[in-house]
All heavy atoms as an XYZ file, in Angstrom:
971
protein
N      26.911     95.192     14.221
C      26.604     94.194     13.304
C      25.633     94.856     12.311
O      24.708     95.508     12.669
C      25.986     92.982     13.947
C      25.559     91.905     13.003
S      24.712     90.475     13.786
C      25.797     90.024     15.024
N      25.859     94.597     11.019
C      24.963     95.149      9.989
C      23.584     94.464     10.059
O      23.526     93.315     10.447
C      25.610     94.989      8.615
N      22.589     95.237      9.690
C      21.229     94.716      9.770
C      21.059     93.448      8.979
O      20.464     92.512      9.410
C      20.244     95.803      9.291
C      18.798     95.405      9.439
C      17.858     96.523      8.997
O      18.248     97.675      8.942
O      16.725     96.160      8.680
N      21.554     93.370      7.731
C      21.439     92.183      6.901
C      22.135     90.967      7.526
O      21.673     89.820      7.350
C      21.967     92.439      5.483
C      23.462     92.506      5.389
N      24.137     93.670      5.679
C      24.363     91.554      5.071
C      25.435     93.436      5.536
N      25.618     92.173      5.181
N      23.181     91.176      8.312
C      23.852     90.085      8.969
C      22.932     89.433     10.033
O      22.847     88.236     10.158
C      25.132     90.513      9.599
C      26.206     90.869      8.560
C      27.435     91.416      9.195
O      27.366     91.879     10.367
O      28.475     91.400      8.523
N      22.189     90.256     10.752
C      21.331     89.765     11.806
C      20.126     89.047     11.178
O      19.826     87.969     11.619
C      20.816     90.924     12.659
C      19.881     90.481     13.735
C      20.398     89.865     14.895
C      18.557     90.652     13.591
C      19.463     89.418     15.843
C      17.660     90.224     14.553
C      18.158     89.602     15.679
O      17.263     89.174     16.666
N      19.575     89.582     10.141
C      18.395     88.990      9.522
C      18.728     87.631      8.914
O      17.888     86.745      8.924
C      17.834     89.931      8.465
C      17.202     91.150      9.010
C      16.770     92.132      7.936
O      16.887     91.783      6.725
O      16.296     93.189      8.281
N      19.900     87.470      8.371
C      20.285     86.255      7.681
C      21.025     85.292      8.585
O      21.462     84.250      8.158
C      21.006     86.504      6.423
C      20.211     87.315      5.426
N      19.118     86.775      4.771
C      20.281     88.633      4.991
C      18.589     87.711      3.999
N      19.265     88.815      4.131
N      21.318     85.698      9.824
C      22.000     84.872     10.736
C      23.477     84.808     10.468
O      24.179     83.861     10.895
N      24.084     85.715      9.764
C      25.516     85.696      9.487
C      26.276     86.212     10.710
O      25.822     87.138     11.355
C      25.853     86.608      8.263
S      25.116     85.954      6.788
N      27.440     85.667     10.945
C      28.283     86.157     11.992
C      29.541     86.735     11.293
O      30.173     86.041     10.539
C      28.693     85.003     12.898
O      27.466     84.386     13.395
C      29.500     85.506     14.102
N      29.890     88.013     11.680
C      31.122     88.577     11.056
C      32.296     87.746     11.434
O      32.336     87.075     12.504
C      31.196     89.944     11.668
C      29.875     90.236     12.275
C      29.211     88.967     12.522
N      33.336     87.695     10.603
C      34.556     86.990     10.923
C      35.140     87.421     12.231
O      35.221     88.606     12.571
C      35.624     87.248      9.808
C      35.298     86.639      8.484
C      36.390     87.040      7.443
C      35.247     85.114      8.589
N      35.515     86.473     13.044
C      36.133     86.759     14.339
C      35.104     86.908     15.441
O      35.466     86.976     16.590
N      33.821     87.005     15.110
C      32.831     87.196     16.149
C      32.442     85.839     16.731
O      32.572     84.774     16.076
C      31.567     87.812     15.558
N      32.033     85.786     17.942
C      31.659     84.608     18.613
C      30.173     84.296     18.289
O      29.326     85.159     18.397
C      31.806     84.705     20.155
C      31.365     83.412     20.843
C      33.283     85.003     20.445
N      29.914     83.072     17.878
C      28.519     82.679     17.569
C      27.733     82.492     18.891
O      28.255     82.027     19.911
C      28.531     81.349     16.789
O      27.260     80.911     16.630
N      26.463     82.833     18.823
C      25.632     82.714     20.020
C      25.186     81.264     20.182
O      24.668     80.932     21.255
C      24.389     83.633     19.876
N      25.346     80.408     19.166
C      24.934     79.034     19.268
C      26.082     78.205     19.736
O      27.144     78.202     19.135
C      24.443     78.540     17.903
C      24.039     77.078     17.964
C      23.353     79.388     17.365
N      25.937     77.552     20.877
C      27.063     76.750     21.397
C      27.240     75.504     20.550
O      26.335     74.989     19.928
C      26.636     76.324     22.814
C      25.135     76.452     22.822
C      24.772     77.517     21.819
N      28.499     75.026     20.473
C      28.807     73.826     19.717
C      28.175     72.622     20.404
O      28.069     72.583     21.612
C      30.329     73.643     19.624
N      27.752     71.691     19.573
C      27.129     70.458     20.145
C      28.203     69.669     20.906
O      29.327     69.533     20.448
C      26.546     69.626     19.026
N      27.879     69.219     22.027
C      28.871     68.411     22.808
C      29.169     67.105     22.117
O      28.279     66.506     21.515
C      28.183     68.172     24.177
C      26.692     68.316     23.938
C      26.629     69.290     22.755
N      30.417     66.722     22.172
C      30.795     65.445     21.545
C      31.125     64.472     22.663
O      31.654     64.854     23.687
C      31.999     65.628     20.616
O      33.089     66.133     21.362
C      31.675     66.558     19.436
N      30.859     63.214     22.418
C      31.137     62.178     23.385
C      32.676     61.932     23.368
O      33.247     61.877     22.322
C      30.408     60.906     23.070
N      33.238     61.746     24.561
C      34.657     61.425     24.548
C      34.866     60.022     23.954
O      34.047     59.183     24.037
C      35.017     61.453     26.024
C      33.745     61.236     26.768
C      32.657     61.773     25.845
N      36.011     59.854     23.322
C      36.276     58.507     22.739
C      36.387     57.455     23.844
O      36.716     57.791     24.992
C      37.648     58.675     22.038
C      38.299     59.891     22.652
C      37.133     60.754     23.148
N      35.981     56.235     23.507
C      36.035     55.156     24.447
C      37.494     54.873     24.796
O      38.370     54.937     23.883
C      35.461     53.877     23.845
C      33.945     53.937     23.541
C      33.533     52.699     22.820
C      33.144     54.114     24.793
N      37.818     54.626     26.051
C      39.245     54.293     26.350
C      39.629     53.011     25.713
O      38.860     52.073     25.591
C      39.196     54.201     27.878
C      37.803     54.075     28.303
C      36.947     54.589     27.192
N      40.925     52.954     25.300
C      41.450     51.751     24.672
C      41.775     50.716     25.774
O      42.389     51.039     26.748
C      42.703     52.116     23.901
C      43.397     50.916     23.294
C      42.926     50.362     22.113
C      44.454     50.326     23.909
C      43.533     49.250     21.567
C      45.075     49.189     23.369
C      44.600     48.677     22.195
N      41.424     49.519     25.522
C      41.758     48.428     26.410
C      41.723     47.099     25.694
O      41.107     46.968     24.622
C      40.839     48.355     27.646
O      39.531     47.985     27.251
N      42.412     46.114     26.216
C      42.407     44.760     25.685
C      42.294     43.751     26.848
O      42.704     44.079     27.975
C      43.675     44.418     24.893
O      44.827     44.534     25.738
C      43.838     45.366     23.661
N      41.771     42.624     26.550
C      41.768     41.513     27.469
C      41.888     40.254     26.663
O      41.497     40.190     25.518
C      40.591     41.529     28.366
C      39.237     41.288     27.620
C      38.056     41.321     28.560
O      37.609     42.452     28.876
O      37.582     40.230     28.981
N      42.424     39.220     27.269
C      42.634     37.994     26.513
C      42.191     36.804     27.321
O      42.120     36.868     28.515
C      44.109     37.803     26.086
O      44.922     37.725     27.191
N      41.876     35.749     26.605
C      41.527     34.470     27.233
C      41.856     33.339     26.250
O      41.951     33.572     25.062
C      40.071     34.451     27.654
C      39.047     34.612     26.539
C      38.592     33.524     25.865
C      38.585     35.899     26.214
C      37.615     33.651     24.813
C      37.611     36.049     25.199
C      37.154     34.928     24.539
O      36.250     35.072     23.506
N      42.069     32.172     26.791
C      42.409     31.024     25.898
C      41.251     30.670     24.966
O      40.146     30.548     25.394
C      42.686     29.856     26.865
C      42.871     30.494     28.191
C      42.108     31.756     28.179
N      41.579     30.431     23.719
C      40.602     29.965     22.744
C      40.924     28.505     22.426
O      41.750     27.899     23.085
N      40.270     27.989     21.467
C      40.426     26.604     21.050
C      41.726     26.390     20.281
O      42.180     27.329     19.561
N      42.261     25.198     20.290
C      43.346     24.854     19.399
C      44.672     25.629     19.684
O      45.426     25.882     18.725
N      44.907     25.980     20.882
C      46.178     26.726     21.209
C      46.133     28.228     20.843
O      47.158     28.873     20.888
N      44.964     28.724     20.450
C      44.841     30.120     20.072
C      44.563     30.946     21.317
O      43.989     30.491     22.279
C      43.723     30.296     19.017
C      43.943     29.446     17.788
C      42.874     29.723     16.747
N      43.010     31.011     16.106
C      43.939     31.361     15.288
N      44.948     30.549     15.022
N      43.979     32.545     14.760
N      44.910     32.186     21.210
C      44.566     33.142     22.250
C      43.566     34.128     21.665
O      43.779     34.603     20.534
C      45.820     33.895     22.720
C      45.660     34.753     23.964
C      45.422     33.888     25.198
C      46.993     35.515     24.201
N      42.464     34.429     22.350
C      41.532     35.382     21.884
C      41.816     36.708     22.549
O      41.961     36.774     23.751
C      40.054     34.957     22.248
C      39.028     36.001     21.801
C      39.710     33.595     21.602
N      41.981     37.746     21.728
C      42.261     39.102     22.221
C      41.062     39.952     21.927
O      40.768     40.205     20.774
C      43.496     39.675     21.580
C      44.013     40.997     22.144
C      44.491     40.850     23.564
C      45.096     41.562     21.215
N      40.392     40.454     22.994
C      39.253     41.332     22.844
C      39.796     42.775     22.901
O      40.457     43.162     23.856
C      38.225     41.146     23.938
C      37.009     42.038     23.777
C      37.733     39.670     23.931
N      39.468     43.555     21.919
C      39.963     44.975     21.804
C      38.769     45.872     21.966
O      37.711     45.652     21.316
C      40.676     45.222     20.490
C      41.181     46.622     20.363
C      41.795     44.249     20.252
N      38.915     46.916     22.799
C      37.810     47.887     22.987
C      38.385     49.259     22.780
O      39.518     49.586     23.205
C      37.312     47.791     24.443
C      36.480     46.606     24.706
C      35.936     46.614     26.151
N      34.944     45.582     26.382
C      35.253     44.319     26.558
N      36.519     43.907     26.639
N      34.287     43.404     26.764
N      37.646     50.158     22.131
C      38.010     51.519     21.912
C      38.386     51.765     20.483
O      38.402     50.832     19.617
N      38.708     53.016     20.203
C      39.077     53.445     18.833
C      40.472     52.984     18.520
O      41.401     53.045     19.360
C      38.982     54.971     18.726
C      37.553     55.443     18.922
C      37.409     56.944     18.715
O      38.429     57.668     18.597
O      36.269     57.428     18.649
N      40.689     52.543     17.303
C      41.997     52.178     16.823
C      42.459     53.169     15.796
O      41.999     53.178     14.635
C      42.004     50.773     16.212
C      41.564     49.603     17.154
C      41.629     48.287     16.419
C      42.366     49.630     18.406
N      43.324     54.109     16.240
C      43.751     55.212     15.405
C      45.180     55.522     15.739
O      45.855     54.770     16.393
C      42.856     56.408     15.582
C      42.765     56.926     17.010
O      43.640     56.532     17.841
O      41.839     57.681     17.342
N      45.640     56.654     15.224
C      47.045     57.083     15.401
C      47.438     57.142     16.884
O      48.556     56.690     17.234
C      47.262     58.433     14.748
C      48.623     58.985     14.918
N      49.707     58.506     14.253
C      49.107     59.922     15.761
C      50.769     59.196     14.665
N      50.461     60.031     15.548
N      46.514     57.569     17.720
C      46.824     57.699     19.134
C      46.907     56.374     19.852
O      47.687     56.235     20.811
C      45.770     58.623     19.802
C      45.818     60.017     19.351
O      46.897     60.499     18.900
O      44.750     60.726     19.431
N      46.141     55.386     19.437
C      46.083     54.098     20.170
C      46.891     53.026     19.436
O      47.088     51.984     20.028
C      44.649     53.629     20.346
O      44.075     53.464     19.034
C      43.818     54.575     21.200
N      47.442     53.308     18.284
C      48.180     52.297     17.528
C      49.390     51.762     18.356
O      49.635     50.574     18.365
C      48.653     52.820     16.197
N      50.166     52.598     19.067
C      51.287     52.024     19.815
C      50.839     51.048     20.894
O      51.444     49.988     21.129
C      51.971     53.239     20.468
C      51.602     54.383     19.533
C      50.226     54.042     19.051
N      49.738     51.342     21.569
C      49.235     50.472     22.645
C      48.688     49.159     22.008
O      48.894     48.091     22.530
C      48.125     51.124     23.456
N      48.029     49.288     20.872
C      47.564     48.114     20.143
C      48.756     47.245     19.737
O      48.690     46.011     19.886
C      46.683     48.470     18.969
C      46.229     47.327     18.065
C      45.326     46.393     18.839
C      45.549     47.875     16.805
N      49.759     47.848     19.204
C      50.942     47.155     18.731
C      51.555     46.331     19.919
O      51.889     45.171     19.728
C      51.972     48.132     18.175
C      53.084     47.490     17.434
C      54.036     48.540     16.766
N      53.275     49.368     15.812
C      53.030     50.679     15.977
N      53.449     51.322     17.027
N      52.362     51.289     15.024
N      51.712     46.937     21.085
C      52.232     46.234     22.223
C      51.323     45.079     22.644
O      51.807     43.958     22.890
C      52.408     47.186     23.382
C      53.643     48.110     23.330
C      53.861     48.876     24.594
N      52.723     49.753     24.972
C      52.554     50.966     24.470
N      53.404     51.484     23.643
N      51.514     51.663     24.858
N      50.024     45.326     22.666
C      49.078     44.269     23.108
C      49.129     43.064     22.159
O      49.107     41.947     22.637
C      47.683     44.884     23.191
N      49.104     43.313     20.891
C      49.064     42.184     19.937
C      50.438     41.436     19.926
O      50.418     40.207     19.782
C      48.633     42.557     18.535
C      47.255     43.115     18.526
C      49.584     43.565     17.843
N      51.546     42.139     20.117
C      52.830     41.469     20.162
C      52.895     40.528     21.383
O      53.295     39.387     21.264
C      53.966     42.476     20.243
C      54.356     43.058     18.960
C      55.541     43.985     19.121
N      55.824     44.733     17.922
C      56.476     45.852     17.868
N      56.919     46.397     18.984
N      56.652     46.473     16.731
N      52.431     41.043     22.526
C      52.485     40.228     23.724
C      51.566     39.012     23.634
O      51.888     37.896     24.020
C      52.030     41.082     24.918
C      53.052     42.107     25.382
C      52.524     43.044     26.418
O      51.422     42.843     26.955
O      53.207     44.075     26.698
N      50.363     39.235     23.054
C      49.406     38.180     22.881
C      49.928     37.132     21.902
O      49.805     35.947     22.144
C      48.037     38.723     22.464
N      50.530     37.579     20.848
C      51.048     36.636     19.882
C      52.133     35.766     20.479
O      52.226     34.553     20.267
C      51.616     37.356     18.620
C      52.109     36.509     17.464
C      50.974     35.629     16.895
C      52.710     37.379     16.401
N      53.013     36.388     21.284
C      54.133     35.660     21.931
C      53.511     34.614     22.938
O      54.152     33.550     23.110
C      55.021     36.631     22.676
N      52.433     34.925     23.582
C      51.839     33.968     24.532
C      51.015     32.870     23.918
O      50.704     31.849     24.523
C      50.971     34.766     25.528
C      51.707     35.663     26.432
C      50.900     36.234     27.586
N      49.469     36.129     27.478
C      48.640     37.222     27.206
N      49.144     38.385     26.972
N      47.310     37.033     27.123
N      50.609     33.051     22.637
C      49.755     32.063     22.001
C      50.681     30.895     21.455
O      51.870     31.063     21.217
C      49.024     32.693     20.799
O      49.882     32.927     19.759
N      50.025     29.753     21.286
C      50.738     28.607     20.760
C      50.574     28.532     19.223
O      51.564     28.200     18.530
C      50.188     27.284     21.349
C      50.458     27.183     22.803
N      51.748     26.939     23.323
C      49.656     27.306     23.884
C      51.689     26.919     24.649
N      50.445     27.156     25.012
N      49.390     28.784     18.732
C      49.172     28.669     17.289
C      48.719     29.942     16.614
O      48.716     30.032     15.416
C      48.094     27.596     17.015
O      46.855     27.976     17.611
C      48.511     26.229     17.551
N      48.400     30.980     17.373
C      47.999     32.262     16.801
C      46.954     32.968     17.589
O      46.609     32.569     18.741
N      46.412     34.036     16.985
C      45.446     34.912     17.652
C      44.117     34.952     16.916
O      44.068     34.908     15.750
C      45.970     36.338     17.725
C      47.178     36.694     18.560
C      47.511     38.165     18.404
C      46.908     36.310     19.983
N      43.086     35.098     17.727
C      41.791     35.398     17.218
C      41.484     36.808     17.840
O      41.425     36.938     19.028
C      40.695     34.450     17.610
C      39.333     34.891     17.178
C      38.224     33.941     17.694
O      38.499     32.748     17.867
O      37.071     34.476     17.885
N      41.272     37.804     16.992
C      40.949     39.137     17.478
C      39.430     39.314     17.469
O      38.744     38.989     16.510
C      41.594     40.234     16.609
C      43.124     40.222     16.554
C      43.597     41.328     15.620
C      43.656     40.428     17.944
N      38.951     39.840     18.597
C      37.499     40.193     18.689
C      37.446     41.670     18.649
O      37.868     42.384     19.565
C      36.971     39.627     20.014
C      35.488     39.968     20.215
O      34.991     40.895     19.596
O      34.899     39.297     21.080
N      36.944     42.242     17.586
C      36.942     43.694     17.346
C      35.505     44.264     17.339
O      35.255     45.287     16.770
C      37.668     44.046     16.016
C      39.088     43.538     15.913
C      39.654     43.879     14.528
C      39.962     44.138     16.999
N      34.611     43.607     17.996
C      33.201     44.040     17.987
C      33.046     45.357     18.781
O      32.063     46.073     18.556
C      32.258     42.988     18.536
C      32.304     42.866     20.085
C      31.385     41.808     20.617
N      32.126     40.536     20.556
C      31.565     39.370     20.793
N      30.286     39.272     20.995
N      32.299     38.275     20.739
N      33.978     45.670     19.671
C      33.879     46.878     20.503
C      34.760     48.021     19.990
O      35.163     48.880     20.754
C      34.224     46.539     21.957
C      33.412     45.417     22.542
C      33.976     44.185     22.786
C      32.034     45.552     22.761
C      33.274     43.158     23.301
C      31.270     44.502     23.270
C      31.898     43.345     23.537
O      31.182     42.248     24.052
N      35.045     47.990     18.678
C      35.869     48.964     18.093
C      34.994     49.917     17.223
O      34.662     49.532     16.138
C      37.000     48.369     17.233
C      37.823     49.396     16.509
C      37.944     47.485     18.120
N      34.670     51.099     17.713
C      33.752     51.947     17.002
C      34.420     52.741     15.818
O      33.744     53.316     14.979
C      33.235     52.921     18.036
C      34.404     53.042     19.014
C      34.990     51.644     19.039
N      35.748     52.724     15.783
C      36.502     53.490     14.768
C      37.834     52.799     14.512
O      38.503     52.375     15.437
C      36.756     54.915     15.217
C      37.473     55.734     14.226
C      36.842     56.266     13.129
C      38.864     55.988     14.415
C      37.518     57.019     12.226
C      39.543     56.745     13.494
C      38.897     57.236     12.397
N      38.124     52.655     13.248
C      39.373     52.072     12.805
C      39.926     52.879     11.636
O      39.212     53.119     10.661
C      39.198     50.604     12.356
C      40.419     49.895     11.775
C      41.551     49.743     12.723
C      39.968     48.540     11.170
N      41.152     53.387     11.829
C      41.738     54.169     10.704
C      42.975     53.370     10.137
O      43.209     52.253     10.597
C      42.081     55.616     11.111
C      43.317     55.735     12.010
O      43.942     54.698     12.356
O      43.659     56.856     12.352
N      43.660     53.998      9.197
C      44.780     53.324      8.554
C      45.876     52.972      9.535
O      46.581     51.984      9.355
C      45.289     54.084      7.389
S      45.918     55.695      7.800
N      46.063     53.744     10.607
C      47.100     53.421     11.634
C      46.773     52.100     12.309
O      47.638     51.237     12.486
C      47.225     54.508     12.679
O      47.556     55.746     12.114
N      45.517     51.931     12.680
C      45.127     50.683     13.285
C      45.178     49.525     12.308
O      45.589     48.410     12.682
N      44.763     49.754     11.074
C      44.829     48.730     10.069
C      46.293     48.304      9.827
O      46.560     47.111      9.647
C      44.188     49.173      8.766
C      44.261     48.224      7.600
C      43.561     46.893      7.944
C      43.626     48.847      6.341
N      47.212     49.256      9.829
C      48.628     48.884      9.574
C      49.133     48.014     10.745
O      49.975     47.095     10.493
C      49.445     50.139      9.475
C      49.339     50.769      8.112
O      49.070     50.087      7.098
N      49.483     52.063      8.014
N      48.700     48.208     11.959
C      49.080     47.330     13.052
C      48.543     45.924     12.817
O      49.276     44.971     13.001
C      48.587     47.895     14.410
C      48.801     46.910     15.512
C      49.214     49.250     14.743
N      47.312     45.805     12.341
C      46.761     44.489     12.056
C      47.552     43.803     10.918
O      47.794     42.571     11.012
C      45.279     44.618     11.732
C      44.366     45.213     12.813
C      42.917     45.240     12.299
C      44.457     44.364     14.088
N      47.886     44.535      9.903
C      48.639     43.954      8.785
C      49.993     43.464      9.224
O      50.491     42.431      8.835
C      48.733     44.944      7.586
C      47.352     45.247      6.931
C      47.535     46.431      5.985
C      46.853     44.004      6.237
N      50.699     44.294     10.049
C      52.014     43.943     10.563
C      51.871     42.664     11.478
O      52.730     41.791     11.414
C      52.620     45.111     11.319
C      53.940     44.852     11.982
C      55.042     44.790     10.993
C      56.442     44.802     11.747
N      57.092     43.529     11.667
N      50.846     42.667     12.247
C      50.612     41.498     13.144
C      50.484     40.253     12.302
O      51.087     39.159     12.570
C      49.326     41.715     13.972
C      48.760     40.478     14.667
C      49.750     39.913     15.692
C      47.424     40.764     15.293
N      49.761     40.317     11.218
C      49.591     39.169     10.307
C      50.887     38.675      9.769
O      51.190     37.491      9.788
C      48.633     39.580      9.152
C      48.369     38.418      8.239
C      47.387     38.885      7.093
N      47.173     37.811      6.134
C      47.952     37.635      5.084
N      49.006     38.385      4.814
N      47.683     36.634      4.250
N      51.746     39.622      9.336
C      53.080     39.240      8.808
C      53.958     38.614      9.913
O      54.624     37.617      9.698
C      53.773     40.472      8.240
S      53.086     41.055      6.714
N      53.955     39.203     11.100
C      54.721     38.660     12.222
C      54.255     37.280     12.616
O      55.048     36.411     12.938
C      54.632     39.630     13.451
C      55.305     40.905     13.220
O      56.084     41.094     12.229
O      55.079     41.875     14.062
N      52.918     37.071     12.601
C      52.389     35.746     12.942
C      52.823     34.701     11.915
O      53.261     33.650     12.290
C      50.845     35.824     13.037
N      52.725     35.061     10.637
C      53.153     34.127      9.582
C      54.632     33.749      9.723
O      54.989     32.652      9.498
C      52.824     34.670      8.222
C      51.352     34.684      7.882
C      51.059     35.281      6.542
O      51.764     36.103      6.036
N      49.950     34.844      5.969
N      55.429     34.779     10.051
C      56.889     34.551     10.185
C      57.222     33.540     11.282
O      58.248     32.918     11.195
C      57.564     35.889     10.459
N      56.386     33.430     12.310
C      56.662     32.466     13.345
C      55.691     31.263     13.275
O      55.503     30.557     14.329
C      56.633     33.142     14.714
S      55.200     33.922     15.211
N      55.097     31.022     12.154
C      54.251     29.858     11.913
C      52.877     29.917     12.646
O      52.327     28.834     12.883
N      52.410     31.102     12.907
C      51.073     31.238     13.537
C      50.175     31.993     12.580
O      50.582     32.392     11.498
C      51.265     32.058     14.845
C      52.183     31.362     15.869
C      52.317     32.169     17.122
C      53.243     31.483     18.135
N      53.348     32.248     19.382
N      48.919     32.109     13.015
C      47.937     32.760     12.127
C      47.131     33.802     12.981
O      47.119     33.742     14.166
C      46.995     31.800     11.461
O      46.251     31.086     12.492
N      46.467     34.692     12.238
C      45.580     35.681     12.864
C      44.240     35.627     12.194
O      44.167     35.617     10.977
C      46.140     37.127     12.697
C      45.194     38.142     13.252
C      47.513     37.252     13.381
N      43.204     35.472     12.990
C      41.852     35.470     12.473
C      41.101     36.623     13.143
O      41.463     37.041     14.264
C      41.066     34.169     12.679
O      41.014     33.919     14.109
C      41.757     33.027     12.016
N      40.069     37.144     12.445
C      39.247     38.165     13.061
C      37.887     37.590     13.324
O      37.186     37.216     12.378
C      39.106     39.393     12.180
C      40.388     40.212     11.908
C      40.066     41.450     11.082
C      41.087     40.559     13.197
N      37.476     37.481     14.546
C      36.210     36.915     14.904
C      35.127     38.014     14.691
O      34.937     38.526     13.581
N      34.491     38.409     15.767
C      33.474     39.451     15.686
C      34.079     40.775     15.295
O      35.159     41.119     15.742
C      32.786     39.568     17.037
O      32.113     38.390     17.372
N      33.363     41.498     14.455
C      33.851     42.795     13.933
C      32.767     43.831     14.004
O      31.609     43.555     13.707
C      34.290     42.668     12.457
C      35.198     41.535     12.208
C      35.226     41.189     10.693
N      35.937     39.915     10.508
C      36.579     39.625      9.449
N      36.586     40.479      8.408
N      37.229     38.484      9.318
N      33.180     45.069     14.351
C      32.169     46.096     14.350
C      31.938     46.566     12.901
O      32.721     46.240     11.989
C      32.687     47.301     15.160
O      33.759     47.923     14.440
N      30.866     47.302     12.652
C      30.618     47.816     11.296
C      31.800     48.687     10.822
O      32.093     48.637      9.635
C      29.340     48.595     11.452
C      28.641     47.996     12.582
C      29.714     47.568     13.555
N      32.385     49.474     11.696
C      33.539     50.316     11.270
C      34.733     49.470     10.810
O      35.363     49.804      9.830
C      33.930     51.213     12.455
N      34.985     48.367     11.470
C      36.071     47.476     11.089
C      35.739     46.818      9.797
O      36.577     46.814      8.872
C      36.333     46.418     12.214
C      37.349     45.316     11.747
C      36.866     47.098     13.484
N      34.549     46.299      9.658
C      34.148     45.619      8.425
C      34.268     46.560      7.248
O      34.786     46.200      6.179
C      32.727     45.086      8.526
O      32.693     44.142      9.643
C      32.259     44.428      7.243
N      33.828     47.784      7.450
C      33.838     48.810      6.367
C      35.247     49.100      5.861
O      35.528     49.070      4.704
C      33.133     50.125      6.812
C      33.044     51.137      5.697
C      32.168     52.295      6.136
N      31.977     53.159      5.032
C      32.720     54.261      4.793
N      33.718     54.555      5.525
N      32.437     55.007      3.705
N      36.175     49.353      6.841
C      37.559     49.643      6.406
C      38.232     48.428      5.741
O      38.921     48.631      4.786
C      38.407     50.151      7.550
C      39.792     50.623      7.162
C      39.779     51.727      6.130
C      40.596     51.055      8.366
N      37.995     47.240      6.251
C      38.583     46.097      5.638
C      38.049     45.860      4.206
O      38.836     45.546      3.287
C      38.327     44.810      6.460
C      38.970     44.717      7.862
C      38.492     43.517      8.604
C      40.475     44.729      7.709
N      36.760     46.127      4.025
C      36.174     45.996      2.689
C      36.710     47.108      1.747
O      37.101     46.816      0.623
C      34.676     46.083      2.744
C      34.020     44.840      3.366
O      34.730     43.797      3.425
O      32.839     44.920      3.754
N      36.749     48.386      2.234
C      37.208     49.465      1.376
C      38.682     49.311      0.998
O      39.104     49.700     -0.107
C      37.013     50.798      2.087
C      35.567     51.293      2.207
C      35.497     52.548      3.096
C      34.981     51.577      0.839
N      39.487     48.781      1.921
C      40.927     48.639      1.674
C      41.262     47.367      0.918
O      42.432     47.187      0.547
C      41.690     48.707      3.010
O      41.322     47.609      3.784
N      40.318     46.487      0.741
C      40.542     45.250      0.024
C      41.397     44.232      0.873
O      41.988     43.297      0.328
N      41.372     44.419      2.186
C      42.160     43.535      3.079
C      41.325     42.520      3.844
O      41.848     41.723      4.582
C      42.973     44.368      4.046
O      42.064     45.164      4.812
C      44.019     45.234      3.333
N      40.009     42.486      3.641
C      39.129     41.592      4.381
C      39.557     40.104      4.195
O      39.514     39.370      5.136
C      37.700     41.760      3.973
N      39.945     39.753      2.992
C      40.296     38.352      2.710
C      41.566     37.922      3.407
O      41.809     36.721      3.606
C      40.490     38.133      1.191
N      42.409     38.901      3.852
C      43.637     38.543      4.572
C      43.369     38.127      6.008
O      44.224     37.527      6.667
C      44.547     39.766      4.599
C      45.027     40.256      3.250
C      45.896     41.503      3.448
C      45.814     39.189      2.510
N      42.156     38.420      6.496
C      41.800     38.075      7.879
C      40.528     37.241      7.919
O      39.410     37.700      8.061
C      41.574     39.420      8.683
C      42.777     40.300      8.778
C      42.920     41.359      7.941
C      43.756     40.010      9.665
C      44.020     42.207      8.015
C      44.886     40.838      9.771
C      45.010     41.914      8.945
N      40.751     35.928      7.779
C      39.581     35.034      7.779
C      38.888     34.963      9.125
O      39.503     35.339     10.165
C      40.188     33.661      7.407
C      41.619     33.790      7.859
C      41.999     35.210      7.695
N      37.717     34.521      9.149
C      36.977     34.292     10.404
C      37.458     32.957     10.977
O      37.872     32.070     10.227
C      35.496     34.244     10.153
C      34.939     35.618      9.713
C      33.468     35.736     10.027
N      32.951     36.950      9.518
C      32.781     38.034     10.275
N      33.135     38.011     11.523
N      32.245     39.134      9.806
N      37.427     32.762     12.283
C      37.839     31.534     12.894
C      36.911     30.381     12.447
O      35.757     30.603     12.203
C      37.763     31.778     14.369
C      37.162     33.075     14.540
C      37.024     33.719     13.277
N      37.453     29.173     12.415
C      36.665     27.982     12.057
C      36.069     27.381     13.290
O      36.477     27.376     14.298
C      37.558     27.007     11.319
C      38.056     27.539     10.050
C      38.925     26.491      9.398
N      39.986     27.178      8.673
C      40.801     26.601      7.844
N      40.695     25.333      7.666
N      41.724     27.256      7.246
């Protein structure tokens, strides 16, 4: 290693850095649970990240919950630390499917990550809070 590289903390290309990478926390496992809400609605509590990897499981969970509900779904997303466009697309499709069968979808509690993406995407108004 050249003297100037050592003094300035540079690492030559391909060399291994002496500083270990900071450990990252594993993502929260995806899970859902449901319970009866008011007015024939079903409340679906979602936990974990909603992204490309979990979108298929979310899609299955919301389809099943929508089919079991009488008037629609209330989603509780307070335990969702991350939401990307894949997860948002599942929510938008759920809304369309619910409307097609005369039901509705509301979003109850929301994490800051969910609120941020809904606001940035301009879709927050599509998901009212329950009354």
